[in-house]
N, C-alpha and C positions, 0 to 999 in steps of 0.2 A: 189619222194624222200621225206623222213621224215625231217621236219624242227626241229632242236634242238636248244632250247633257254636257255641261262643262265640268271641269275639276271641282269648282265650288259647289255645283249641284250634287255631284257624287259625294263629296265630303259632308254635305249637310243632310243627305238622305240615308247613307249607309251607316248602320251601327254595327259594332263588332260581333255581337251575338248572331245577328241575322246573316252576316257575311260568313262566319264559321259554319253555320247551319247549311248555307247554300253550297259551300265547298265540300262539306261532308256528303251532301246529296249528290254532288257532281262526281266525286270519287267513287261512290257506290254505283252510280249510273255507268261510269266508264268500266268498272270491274264487271258489271252485269251485261255489258255490251249494248246498253241503251244509248250511251253517249259515244258517238264515233269521234275519236280524237287522234288523228295521225300526228307524227312528229312535225315540228315546225319546218317550213321551207324557206329558202332564202335565194335571192337573186343578186349576184355581184354586179355592181353598176359602175365600177371604176371609182375608187376613192371611198367606197362604202357599199352597203348592201341594203336592200329592202327585205324585211323579214315578215313572214305571214304565218299565223296560227289559225286553224279553223276547227269548227266543231259542229256536230249535228245531233241534236237530241231527237231521236227518231219519233216521227209523228207529231212533233211540236214546233221545232225551230231549227234554223241553221244560221251560221254567221262566221265572222272572222275578226281578227285583230291584225293590224299592220303597223310597223314602226321601222325606222331606219337606223343605220349605224354611222351616218356621216358626221355626227358630232356637232351639228349646228345648234347654236344656243336656243333657237325657237322651234326645233324639231318637235313634233307632237305625235302621239299615238292615236289611232282610230280604231274603234270597236263598233261593228255593225251587226244588228240583229234582224234577221228575216223571219217572217211568218212561215212555218213549215208547210202550211196548206196552200197559201196563195202566192208566196214569194215576196210579198210586200215588205218593205223596210219598216219595221216597227220602231226601232230606236237606234240612235247613233250617240256614242260618247267620244268626245275629243279631249285628249290630255292624258296624263300619266296616272291620275288618281285611281281610276278603276283597276288598272293593272297592278298597282302597288297594293291596293286593299285586297285584291284577289290573292296575291302572293302571301300577304299577311294572314288571310283567312285559311289558306292551305297550311301555313305554319301553325295556326291555332288548332286545326284539326289534328295535326301531328302531336302537338303538346297534349291535347286532350286524350288521344289514343295511347300515347307512349310514355309520357312523364308519370312519375309516381303520383298517386292520388293526393299525397300530402305535400306536393311541391309548392313552395311559397316564395322562393327567392329566384331571381333571374339575373344572369350576368350577360352583358352584351358587348360585343366588339363591333363597332360601327355606329354612326350617329346620323345617317341620312334618312331618306324617305322610306327605304325598305326596312331599315332598323326600326323606325317608328311603328310601322304597321304590324311588325312582328310582336312588339310589346303590347300594342293596342289589342291585338287578337288574343294573345296569351292571357291577358288580364280578364278576358271574357270567359275563360275556361278554368282558371285557377285563381284563388284569392291571394294575389301577390302581395307580399309584405315589404319587399325591398327590391329595387333595381339598381345594379351597378353598371356603369357604362364607361368604356374606353374607346377613344378614337385618336387619330393622329393630331387633330386640332384640339387644344385645350379649350378654346372658346366654344367650339362646336359641341364638345361633350358636356360642358357646363350648361350650355343652352338646352341640350337634349334632356339632361336631368331635370332642369327647371320645368320643361314642358311636361314631363311625366308627372311631376308633383302637381302642376297646375291643372292639367287636363284629365289625368287619370286618378288623381288623389292618392298616388302611391309614393311612399318615401323613396327617393332616388338620389344617388350621388355619383359624381364623376370621379374616376380613379386614374392614376398615372400610367398604368400598364395593363396589357391584356391579362396577364397572370392575376393581377389584383381584381380584375373584373370577373373572372370565371372561377377562381379558387373557392371551393366550398359551396358553389351555387347548385340549386336543384335543377334549374333549366339554364342552358347556355345558347345564345344565338350569335352566329357569325354572319354579319351582313355588311361586307366590305367590298371594295373594288380592288383589293390586293390580289396580285398574281403569285404571291409567295406566302407561305404559312404564317398566320398570325397567332396560332394557338399551339401550345405544347400539351399534348394529351395527358402528360403526367400531372398537370395541374387540375385535372378533373377528379372530383370525388366519386366514389362508388355510388351508383344509382342516378347519376346525372343523365338528363336528356339533352341532346344537342340538335338544334336546327341550323343547317348551313344554307345560305341564300346566294352567296357570291360565286366567284369562279371555282370550279370543281373538276377541272380537266388535268390530264397529264401535263406536267411542266407549266401549269397555269391554274393554281388552286390556292384558296385562302386557308387550306389545311393540308396536312401531309398524310402519308400512309399510316403514321402512328395513330391518328384518330380512328381510321378504319380498323386497324389492328386491335384497338381497345374496345371497339363496339361489339357488344353481345347481340344487339339487334340492329340491323342495317336496312333502312326503308327508303323508298322514293315514291313520288306521286305519279310518275309515268315511266314504267320500265321501257316502253317503246322509245320515248324521248331520250332516256338515259343511254340506250344502246345506240342511238343515232348521233351522239356527239362526235365532233371532229375538231381537235384531237379527242381521243376517247375520254369519257368520264371515268375518273379513278374508281368509283364504286361499282361501275358496270364492266370493268375489265378484270382479268385474272390478277390476283387470286380471290377477288372479292365478288365477282359476278354471281357465283352460285349461292352466295349468302344474301344477295339483295332482294328484298321483299317488296311487294306492291302494297302501298298504304290502303288502297281500296279493298284488297284481299284481307288485310288485317281488320278493317272496319266490318267486313262481311263475316268475320269469324272463320274464314277459310284457311288462314295461316296464323300462327301465334304472333303476338307482339311481345311486350314485356311480360316475363313470367317470374321475375324475382326483383326484390327491392334494391339489390345491389348491382343489377345489370346496368350497363351503359348503353343507351339507345341513341342512334344517329339517324336523322331525317335529312336526306339530300334533296332539296327542292329543285325541281326542273321546270315547273310551270306547266302543268297538264294542259294541253291544248283544249280550247273550247270553254275553259273555266271563266274567262273574261265575259264571253257571250252568255254563259250560264248566269253570271251575276247581273249582267245587263238585263236579262229577261226578268229577274226578280225585281230590279229597279223599275222596269217598264210596267210590271204588274202593279207596283205601288203607285206609279204615276197615273195609270189608268183608273185605279180605285179612287184617286184624289180628284179626278176630273168630274 
């Protein structure tokens, strides 16, 4: 029987620690060649695009995620999991929650691998769904003592801080500027829809770790070259996807491309991550293909165990 999951089902079932663990396993599988994860593909359809990401965990499953860029208010995402031996559809997830929590989980892995072990404060620019899952996952890998958040809407950032206090039990406050949000923080997250920089790298303290989730391409990025210049450690979750961006992804183009490391390789110990307490580390999240399906497989296993 095919398992069908809504956003409510995903939110009720997925916890942050399990999501981070699944994404760590996925990154290692991709680095080791067990997870086949080509760059996303898209089809222009006039007025928008259909976008597809696919993955194959060899010997176990294959599947895909699809979404569109038409901007319709009820547009949804679809994630489909096939059994690798029979081809049968094991599970389908409809909605945005699985993809958002997948992205949060990847960010949580980056924080765990690259942030200082004593990191306890988090500064956030952005207050949407992606911002929430980044904090949700980061709190699973570091004992956060305070969250500061800034976004364009005062009401939204106040509501976000209240949600962090209520659901995560972490002291949180809204602040009036990005500089106030990130100054002196151990961990910084950029999760905006801005196409122009929202961060001045001079506001970062030595030893800060930064997750970037939003636009990160040439002439369309939520941060500028100053952040990449400041980075002692520069990492992404999918070098193949980073190289396939059009326009080019800032961190995957000269003069930064030779410095960009694979997070899976860091996890495997093949390349170094942070080697000093004062280093600034930057994770450029691209959304490793197949990771939504990887997470849906974990959910399907939970559902099968419960039946």
